C-alpha positions in Angstrom: 0.0 0.0 0.0 1.4 3.3 -1.0 1.4 6.0 1.7 -1.1 8.8 1.3 -0.6 12.5 1.7 -2.5 14.2 4.5 -4.0 17.5 3.6 -6.2 19.3 6.1 -9.6 20.3 4.7 -10.1 23.9 3.9 -12.3 25.5 6.6 -14.5 28.6 6.0 -12.5 30.7 8.4 -11.7 34.4 7.9 -8.2 35.6 7.2 -6.8 38.1 9.7 -3.9 40.3 8.6 -3.2 41.1 12.3 -3.6 38.4 14.9 -4.0 39.6 18.4 -1.7 37.8 20.9 -1.8 38.3 24.7 0.5 41.3 24.6 -1.3 43.0 21.8 -4.7 42.4 23.4 -3.3 43.7 26.7 -1.9 46.8 25.0 -5.2 47.5 23.3 -7.1 47.1 26.5 -4.7 49.5 28.2 -5.1 52.1 25.4 -8.9 51.7 25.6 -8.9 52.3 29.3 -6.7 55.4 29.0 -9.0 56.5 26.1 -12.1 56.2 28.3 -10.4 58.4 30.9 -9.2 60.8 28.3 -12.6 61.3 26.7 -14.8 60.8 29.8 -13.0 62.6 32.6 -15.6 65.3 32.9 -18.1 62.6 34.0 -15.6 60.6 36.0 -14.0 63.3 38.1 -16.2 64.6 41.0 -16.8 68.4 41.2 -14.4 68.7 44.2 -11.6 66.9 42.3 -8.4 68.8 41.5 -8.5 67.4 38.0 -11.0 70.0 36.9 -8.7 72.8 38.1 -6.1 71.7 35.5 -8.6 71.4 32.7 -6.5 73.5 30.4 -3.6 71.1 30.7 -5.6 68.0 30.0 -5.4 68.0 26.2 -1.6 68.1 26.2 -1.2 65.5 28.9 -3.7 63.1 27.4 -2.4 63.7 23.9 1.2 62.9 24.8 0.1 59.8 26.7 -2.2 58.5 24.0 0.5 59.0 21.3 2.9 56.9 23.4 0.3 54.2 24.0 -0.8 54.0 20.3 2.9 53.6 19.4 3.2 50.8 21.9 0.2 49.1 20.4 1.6 49.4 16.9 4.9 48.0 18.0 3.3 45.1 19.8 1.1 44.2 16.8 4.1 44.4 14.5 5.8 41.8 16.6 3.1 39.3 16.1 1.9 38.1 12.6 2.0 41.3 10.7 4.0 40.2 7.6 5.2 42.3 4.6 2.0 41.6 2.6 -0.2 42.8 5.5 2.0 45.9 5.9 1.5 46.6 2.1 -2.2 46.2 2.4 -2.3 48.4 5.5 -0.4 51.1 3.6 -2.6 51.0 0.5 -5.8 51.1 2.6 -4.5 53.9 4.8 -3.4 55.9 1.8 -6.8 55.4 0.2 -8.6 56.5 3.3 -6.4 59.5 3.8 -7.0 60.5 0.2 -10.8 60.1 0.6 -11.0 62.3 3.6 -10.3 65.7 1.9 -12.8 65.0 -0.9 -15.8 66.2 1.1 -13.6 68.5 3.3 -16.1 67.7 6.1 -18.8 69.8 4.4 -22.2 68.9 5.9 -20.5 65.8 7.3 -19.7 64.3 3.9 -16.6 62.1 4.7 -16.3 59.1 2.3 -13.4 57.6 4.3 -15.8 56.2 6.9 -17.4 53.6 4.6 -14.0 52.3 3.6 -13.0 51.9 7.3 -16.3 49.9 8.0 -15.7 47.5 5.1 -12.0 47.0 5.8 -12.6 46.3 9.4 -15.3 43.8 8.5 -13.1 41.8 6.2 -9.8 42.0 8.0 -10.8 41.8 11.6 -10.6 43.9 14.7 -6.8 43.9 15.1 -6.2 45.1 11.6 -9.2 47.5 12.0 -7.8 49.3 15.0 -4.4 49.6 13.4 -5.9 50.8 10.0 -8.1 53.4 11.6 -5.4 54.9 13.7 -2.8 55.0 10.8 -5.4 56.4 8.4 -6.3 59.2 10.6 -2.6 60.0 11.2 -1.9 59.9 7.5 -4.8 62.2 6.7 -3.7 64.7 9.3 -0.3 64.9 7.6 -2.0 65.3 4.3 -4.4 68.0 5.3 -2.2 69.8 7.9 -4.5 68.7 10.7 -1.8 67.8 13.2 -2.5 69.1 16.7 -3.4 68.1 20.2 -6.7 66.7 18.9 -5.0 64.1 16.7 -4.5 61.3 19.2 -8.2 61.6 20.1 -9.1 61.3 16.4 -6.7 58.3 16.0 -8.2 56.5 19.0 -11.8 57.2 18.0 -11.2 56.0 14.4 -9.4 52.9 15.7 -12.5 52.1 17.8 -14.8 52.8 14.8 -12.9 50.4 12.5 -12.3 47.8 15.1 -16.1 47.7 15.9 -16.8 46.6 12.3 -14.5 43.7 12.8 -16.4 42.6 15.9 -19.7 42.4 14.1 -21.4 38.9 14.1 -21.6 36.6 11.0 -18.1 37.2 9.8 -17.9 33.8 8.0 -21.4 32.9 6.9 -23.3 36.2 6.6 -23.1 37.4 3.0 -25.1 39.3 0.4 -27.8 41.8 1.2 -28.1 40.9 4.9 -24.4 41.7 5.4 -24.7 45.0 3.6 -27.7 46.0 5.8 -25.7 45.0 8.9 -22.8 47.1 7.8 -25.0 50.0 6.9 -26.7 50.0 10.2 -23.4 49.8 12.0 -22.0 52.6 9.9 -25.0 54.8 10.7 -24.8 54.3 14.4 -21.0 54.4 14.6 -20.9 57.6 12.7 -23.0 59.3 15.4 -20.9 57.6 18.1 -17.7 58.9 16.5 -19.0 62.5 16.5 -20.2 62.2 20.1 -16.9 60.9 21.3 -15.0 63.6 19.5 -17.3 66.2 21.0 -16.1 65.0 24.4 -12.6 65.9 23.4 -13.3 69.6 23.0 -16.5 70.3 24.9 -14.9 70.7 28.4 -12.6 73.5 27.1 -15.2 75.8 25.7 -15.0 78.1 28.7 -17.8 80.6 29.0 -18.5 80.9 25.3 -21.9 79.2 25.7 -22.7 79.1 29.4 -25.9 77.0 29.0 -24.2 74.1 27.2 -20.6 74.4 28.3 -18.9 72.2 30.9 -19.2 73.4 34.4 -16.5 72.1 36.7 -18.7 72.8 39.8 -21.9 71.1 38.5 -22.9 67.6 39.2 -22.5 64.7 36.7 -26.2 64.7 35.7 -26.2 68.4 35.1 -23.1 68.2 33.0 -24.5 65.3 31.1 -27.6 67.4 30.2 -25.3 70.2 29.1 -23.3 67.8 26.9 -26.4 66.4 25.2 -27.6 70.0 24.6 -24.2 70.8 23.1 -24.3 67.8 20.8 -27.8 68.7 19.6 -26.9 72.3 19.0 -23.6 72.0 17.3 -22.9 68.6 15.7 -26.2 66.8 15.1 -26.3 68.0 11.5 -22.7 67.0 10.7 -23.1 63.6 12.4 -26.3 63.0 10.4 -24.6 63.9 7.1 -21.7 61.6 8.0 -24.0 58.7 8.9 -26.1 59.1 5.7 -23.0 59.3 3.5 -21.6 56.2 5.1 -24.9 54.3 4.6 -25.3 55.3 0.9 -21.7 54.5 0.0 -21.9 51.2 1.9 -25.0 50.1 0.0 -23.8 51.4 -3.4 -20.2 50.4 -3.4 -20.1 47.8 -0.6 -20.5 44.6 -2.8 -17.6 45.5 -5.1 -15.3 46.7 -2.3 -16.0 43.7 -0.2 -15.2 41.4 -3.1 -12.0 43.2 -3.8 -10.9 43.2 -0.2 -11.6 39.5 0.2 -9.9 38.6 -3.1 -6.8 40.6 -2.1 -6.8 38.9 1.3 -7.0 35.4 -0.2 -4.2 36.2 -2.7 -2.0 37.7 0.0 -2.4 34.5 2.1 -1.0 36.2 5.1 -0.6 33.1 7.2 0.3 30.1 5.0 2.2 27.6 7.2 3.6 24.4 5.9 4.6 21.6 8.4 5.8 18.1 8.0 4.7 15.0 10.0 7.1 12.4 11.2 7.8 9.8 8.5 5.5 6.8 8.5 7.0 3.3 8.4 5.6 0.8 5.9 4.7 -2.8 6.8 8.1 -3.9 5.3 10.0 -1.6 7.7 11.0 1.0 5.1 10.4 4.7 5.7 7.9 6.6 3.6 9.3 9.6 1.7 8.8 13.0 3.5 6.9 14.3 0.5 4.3 11.6 1.0 3.6 12.7 4.6 3.5 16.4 4.0 0.7 18.2 5.8 -0.3 21.6 4.4 -2.0 24.0 6.7 -4.5 26.3 5.0 -4.6 29.9 6.2 -7.2 30.5 8.9 
């Protein structure tokens, strides 16, 4: 009897350009925790806290800390399974997103880059999504001259936005119109969430420009929450609605073609194709089977 080669069956698993190991996951959790504090400190610090007295220093302190933590996350992810093909895809998608951002120039909330972030995060997973969102926002800031103390907040918020798309259910089996509807609904809600989170980055530093809706360091948390909601309704609701509608329309119109292109590129890249060899089998006559006959090929998962 001639020995047979053993080839593992191809499983319908999704390829991930970035695999999150324990260190990467811990770094992301750490950055997320610092981000929650950075964005939500007006509601976390009590009125008698000394943190409110140094409100003018907060953007610089948090911006520097977030920049360092995002760098740590990028370094940790690069030490895992981020190969040259994944780096190339990351660069192409980040450059495309950065080029899409100035098209609408934020007019009426028209920002085409958001739909690309949703689709990319969906296909390539949460680890790649967080990295892509952060790098894209950084590249677009360099392209448009938008570098400032607000940039780390934008990088973190866009990283969350893109990572959320990679955490949506049905990553393997959900396809077609149902998947597009899911992505469109997520894009609509996440566009509002992005605008709300970014409002938190600037709202506490309005001063007395709008006393009825500005942050009051001496007010209670419910009172400041009511002020913040009024601030969002009065200043950014129209922009967030435009961003959400633009994301939905582009997702429904261009989503099928972009998803196919991303999945095709991911399959061709084959980020994780590992080949291993089993121990040689011995035939009944005592001879050793050739290594090629016992080769086991692992498909990318």
